[in-house]
C-alpha positions as CSV (number, residue, x, y, z in Angstrom):
1,X,38.5,58.6,-3.6
2,X,42.1,57.7,-2.7
3,X,42.6,61.2,-1.4
4,X,39.5,61.0,0.8
5,X,40.6,57.6,2.2
6,X,44.1,58.9,2.9
7,X,42.7,62.0,4.6
8,X,40.5,59.9,6.8
9,X,43.4,57.6,7.8
10,X,45.6,60.6,8.7
11,X,42.8,62.1,10.7
12,X,42.3,58.9,12.6
13,X,46.0,58.6,13.3
14,X,46.1,62.2,14.6
15,X,43.1,61.6,16.8
16,X,44.8,58.5,18.2
17,X,48.0,60.4,18.9
18,X,46.1,63.1,20.6
19,X,44.5,60.6,23.0
20,X,47.8,59.1,24.0
21,X,49.4,60.5,27.1
22,X,52.8,60.1,28.8
23,X,53.3,60.4,32.5
24,X,56.7,60.8,34.1
25,X,57.0,58.8,37.3
26,X,59.4,59.2,40.2
27,X,60.5,55.8,41.5
28,X,62.2,55.5,44.9
29,X,64.9,52.8,44.6
30,X,67.8,52.4,42.1
31,X,67.4,50.5,38.9
32,X,68.8,47.2,40.2
33,X,66.4,47.0,43.1
34,X,63.4,44.7,42.6
35,X,61.0,47.5,43.6
36,X,62.0,49.5,40.6
37,X,61.9,46.5,38.4
38,X,58.4,46.0,39.6
39,X,57.6,49.6,38.8
40,X,58.9,49.2,35.3
41,X,56.8,46.1,34.8
42,X,53.8,48.1,36.1
43,X,54.6,50.7,33.4
44,X,54.7,48.0,30.7
45,X,51.4,46.6,31.9
46,X,49.8,50.1,31.8
47,X,50.9,50.6,28.2
48,X,49.8,47.1,27.2
49,X,46.4,47.2,29.0
50,X,45.6,50.7,27.8
51,X,46.6,49.9,24.2
52,X,49.2,52.6,24.4
53,X,46.8,55.3,25.5
54,X,48.9,55.9,28.6
55,X,52.7,55.6,28.8
56,X,54.6,55.9,32.0
57,X,58.2,57.1,31.9
58,X,59.9,55.7,35.0
59,X,62.8,57.7,36.5
60,X,64.4,55.7,39.3
61,X,66.5,56.4,42.5
62,X,64.4,59.5,43.6
63,X,66.1,61.6,40.9
64,X,63.0,63.6,40.1
65,X,61.8,64.0,43.7
66,X,63.5,63.0,46.9
67,X,61.4,61.1,49.5
68,X,60.6,64.1,51.6
69,X,59.4,65.9,48.5
70,X,57.5,63.1,46.7
71,X,54.0,63.4,48.2
72,X,53.8,67.2,47.9
73,X,55.3,67.0,44.4
74,X,52.5,64.6,43.2
75,X,49.9,66.8,44.9
76,X,51.2,69.9,43.0
77,X,51.4,68.0,39.8
78,X,55.2,68.3,39.4
79,X,54.8,64.6,38.4
80,X,51.4,63.0,38.1
81,X,52.5,59.7,39.7
82,X,55.2,58.6,42.2
83,X,56.5,56.1,44.7
84,X,57.2,56.8,48.3
85,X,58.2,55.0,51.5
86,X,54.9,55.1,53.5
87,X,56.6,55.5,56.8
88,X,58.6,58.5,55.5
89,X,55.3,60.4,56.0
90,X,55.2,59.6,59.7
91,X,55.9,63.2,60.7
92,X,52.9,64.3,58.8
93,X,50.6,61.7,60.3
94,X,51.6,59.0,62.7
95,X,49.2,56.5,61.1
96,X,51.6,56.3,58.1
97,X,54.2,54.8,60.5
98,X,52.2,51.6,61.1
99,X,54.6,49.3,59.1
100,X,57.6,50.8,60.9
101,X,56.5,49.9,64.4
102,X,59.0,47.2,65.5
103,X,57.6,43.6,65.8
104,X,54.0,44.7,64.8
105,X,54.5,42.7,61.6
106,X,57.6,40.7,61.0
107,X,56.7,38.2,58.2
108,X,55.3,38.7,54.7
109,X,52.0,37.2,55.7
110,X,51.8,39.7,58.6
111,X,52.8,42.5,56.3
112,X,50.0,41.6,54.0
113,X,47.5,41.6,56.9
114,X,48.9,45.0,58.1
115,X,48.5,46.4,54.6
116,X,44.9,45.3,54.3
117,X,44.2,46.9,57.7
118,X,45.9,50.2,57.0
119,X,45.1,50.7,53.3
120,X,41.5,52.1,53.7
121,X,42.8,54.6,56.2
122,X,45.6,55.7,53.9
123,X,43.1,55.9,51.0
124,X,40.9,58.3,52.9
125,X,43.8,60.5,54.0
126,X,45.3,60.7,50.5
127,X,41.9,61.5,49.0
128,X,41.7,64.6,51.3
129,X,45.0,65.7,49.8
130,X,43.8,65.2,46.2
131,X,45.7,62.0,45.8
132,X,44.8,58.3,45.0
133,X,46.6,55.2,46.2
134,X,47.3,52.7,43.5
135,X,49.3,49.9,45.2
136,X,52.1,49.1,47.6
137,X,55.0,46.6,47.8
138,X,57.1,45.7,50.7
139,X,60.8,45.9,51.5
140,X,62.4,42.8,53.0
141,X,62.4,42.5,56.9
142,X,64.7,45.0,58.4
143,X,68.0,44.0,59.9
144,X,70.8,45.7,61.8
145,X,74.2,46.5,60.2
146,X,77.2,47.0,62.5
147,X,81.0,46.9,62.2
148,X,81.3,45.0,65.5
149,X,79.7,42.2,67.3
150,X,76.4,43.0,69.0
151,X,75.2,41.4,72.2
152,X,72.4,43.7,73.4
153,X,71.2,47.3,73.4
154,X,74.4,48.3,75.3
155,X,76.3,47.6,72.1
156,X,74.7,50.7,70.5
157,X,75.7,53.2,73.1
158,X,76.9,56.3,71.3
159,X,76.8,54.7,67.9
160,X,76.0,57.1,65.1
161,X,73.0,55.3,63.6
162,X,71.3,55.9,60.3
163,X,67.6,56.8,60.4
164,X,65.3,57.0,57.3
165,X,62.0,57.8,59.0
166,X,60.7,59.0,62.4
167,X,60.4,55.4,63.6
168,X,64.0,54.4,62.9
169,X,65.1,57.7,64.6
170,X,63.2,56.8,67.7
171,X,64.5,53.2,67.6
172,X,68.0,54.5,67.5
173,X,67.4,56.7,70.5
174,X,65.9,53.8,72.5
175,X,68.9,51.7,71.6
176,X,71.2,54.4,73.1
177,X,72.5,55.4,69.6
178,X,72.6,58.8,68.0
179,X,70.3,59.0,65.0
180,X,71.4,60.7,61.7
181,X,69.0,61.1,58.8
182,X,70.7,59.7,55.7
183,X,69.2,59.1,52.3
184,X,69.7,55.7,50.8
185,X,71.9,57.1,48.0
186,X,74.2,58.6,50.6
187,X,74.7,55.5,52.8
188,X,78.2,54.6,51.4
189,X,79.5,58.1,51.8
190,X,78.1,58.5,55.3
191,X,79.9,55.3,56.4
192,X,83.1,56.2,54.7
193,X,83.2,59.7,56.3
194,X,82.2,58.5,59.7
195,X,78.8,60.3,59.7
196,X,77.3,56.9,60.7
197,X,78.7,53.6,61.9
198,X,75.5,51.5,62.1
199,X,72.1,51.2,60.6
200,X,68.8,49.3,60.4
201,X,67.6,48.6,56.9
202,X,66.7,45.8,54.5
203,X,69.1,43.3,53.0
204,X,68.2,44.7,49.5
205,X,69.4,48.2,50.6
206,X,72.5,46.5,52.0
207,X,73.2,45.1,48.5
208,X,72.3,48.3,46.7
209,X,74.8,50.2,48.9
210,X,77.4,47.4,48.9
211,X,77.4,47.3,52.7
212,X,80.3,44.8,52.9
213,X,82.6,47.7,52.0
214,X,82.0,49.3,55.4
215,X,80.4,46.9,57.9
216,X,81.1,43.3,58.9
217,X,78.0,42.1,60.7
218,X,74.4,41.8,59.6
219,X,71.8,40.8,62.2
220,X,68.6,39.4,60.8
221,X,66.4,40.9,63.5
222,X,63.3,41.1,61.2
223,X,62.1,44.2,63.0
224,X,59.4,45.2,60.6
225,X,58.6,45.3,56.8
226,X,58.2,48.8,55.5
227,X,56.4,49.3,52.3
228,X,56.5,51.7,49.4
229,X,53.3,53.0,47.9
230,X,52.5,54.4,44.5
231,X,50.2,57.5,44.5
232,X,48.7,59.5,41.7
233,X,47.4,63.0,41.4
234,X,43.6,62.6,41.4
235,X,43.0,65.4,38.9
236,X,45.4,63.8,36.5
237,X,43.6,60.4,37.0
238,X,40.2,62.0,36.5
239,X,41.3,63.4,33.1
240,X,42.0,59.9,31.8
241,X,39.2,58.1,29.8
242,X,37.4,55.4,31.8
243,X,39.0,52.6,29.9
244,X,42.5,54.0,30.6
245,X,41.6,54.3,34.3
246,X,40.5,50.7,34.3
247,X,43.8,49.7,32.7
248,X,45.8,51.6,35.3
249,X,43.9,49.9,38.2
250,X,44.4,46.5,36.7
251,X,48.1,47.1,36.2
252,X,48.3,48.3,39.8
253,X,46.6,45.1,41.1
254,X,49.1,43.0,39.2
255,X,52.0,45.1,40.5
256,X,51.0,44.7,44.1
257,X,50.8,40.9,43.9
258,X,54.0,40.7,42.0
259,X,55.8,43.1,44.4
260,X,55.1,40.9,47.4
261,X,56.3,37.9,45.5
262,X,59.5,39.6,44.4
263,X,60.2,40.9,47.9
264,X,60.2,37.3,49.3
265,X,62.6,36.1,46.6
266,X,64.8,39.2,46.9
267,X,65.2,38.7,50.7
268,X,67.0,35.4,50.4
269,X,69.0,36.5,47.4
270,X,70.2,39.7,49.1
271,X,71.3,38.0,52.3
272,X,73.1,35.4,50.2
273,X,74.9,38.2,48.3
274,X,76.0,39.8,51.5
275,X,77.3,36.5,52.9
276,X,79.1,35.8,49.6
277,X,80.9,39.2,49.9
278,X,82.3,38.3,53.3
279,X,79.7,39.7,55.7
280,X,78.6,37.7,58.8
281,X,74.9,37.2,58.4
282,X,73.6,36.3,61.9
283,X,70.4,35.7,63.8
284,X,69.4,38.1,66.5
285,X,71.5,37.6,69.6
286,X,69.5,36.6,72.7
287,X,70.4,39.7,74.6
288,X,69.4,42.0,71.8
289,X,66.2,40.0,71.3
290,X,65.2,40.6,74.9
291,X,66.1,44.3,74.8
292,X,64.3,44.6,71.5
293,X,61.0,43.3,72.9
294,X,61.0,46.1,75.5
295,X,61.9,48.7,72.9
296,X,59.1,47.4,70.6
297,X,56.5,47.6,73.4
298,X,57.5,51.2,74.1
299,X,57.3,52.2,70.5
300,X,54.0,50.5,70.0
301,X,52.5,52.3,72.9
302,X,53.9,55.6,71.7
303,X,52.6,55.0,68.2
304,X,49.1,54.2,69.4
305,X,49.0,57.4,71.4
306,X,50.2,59.4,68.4
307,X,48.1,57.7,65.8
308,X,45.0,57.8,68.0
309,X,41.8,56.3,66.6
310,X,43.4,55.3,63.2
311,X,46.2,53.4,65.0
312,X,43.7,51.5,67.1
313,X,41.6,50.6,64.1
314,X,44.7,49.1,62.5
315,X,45.6,47.1,65.5
316,X,42.1,45.9,66.0
317,X,41.9,44.8,62.4
318,X,45.0,42.8,62.8
319,X,43.5,41.1,65.9
320,X,40.4,40.0,64.0
């Protein structure tokens, strides 16, 4: 009798182990960044809500797949799940650049509204590629980093300016700067070797790269709030039991809400850290604000032409 009971217990244990699954996940930002902290909390929630049926092993700082490789990597199943900057896909489809259009959304409330307007469009596009969208979280409003005082667009003439997506490359051109595509992990080296001498990015990235080591001025222009999204291979998702799928979706909803909250807190903390390390944290100069309005209008018009019907749907949803 004892032998039969022991055999049944072992069989149940083996069956439970067989049902458990581990996914490796490529996260975009370094460990200290709140976006990665949110991803790790998401992984914890998945394990908890699925009763251990699905474990997610998070590998940060784009070590597994670089930004340009992430979407294709998840499509091909190199990893079943990953995080990518949405606007990094702008060359593939201009609709993905919505949250990198200057002054289209400059506050967290506006960023939420833009996300609600664009999410259904992204879900449809990703579905055509065999992918599912789980959630998104914003970076802080983007500011300008320079090693000199800025008064207007003329201050950028000939400046070698870091770009990280098609929109920031175009912005650099309209400012009169020379764009150079530099990955986040390479920012410090690019400044120290003279490859770039200016950039637009979030205060969180400024802290991650210790910007005070190579620039003196941060201008809080709040140009736009880009977002990272988490996508999953649809075939991998479909293989999960229904209750595990439900756990994954519930964890995703928690992560999206938490990500927006963490971004607002991180914005103030990061600008404070930069100031504490000797950087001048400044509002947008009047001359630059005026020039920026014109540049933003040009970029919005260009984006609407490139994004076509999808772009117009997003803008119309924002207006309603």
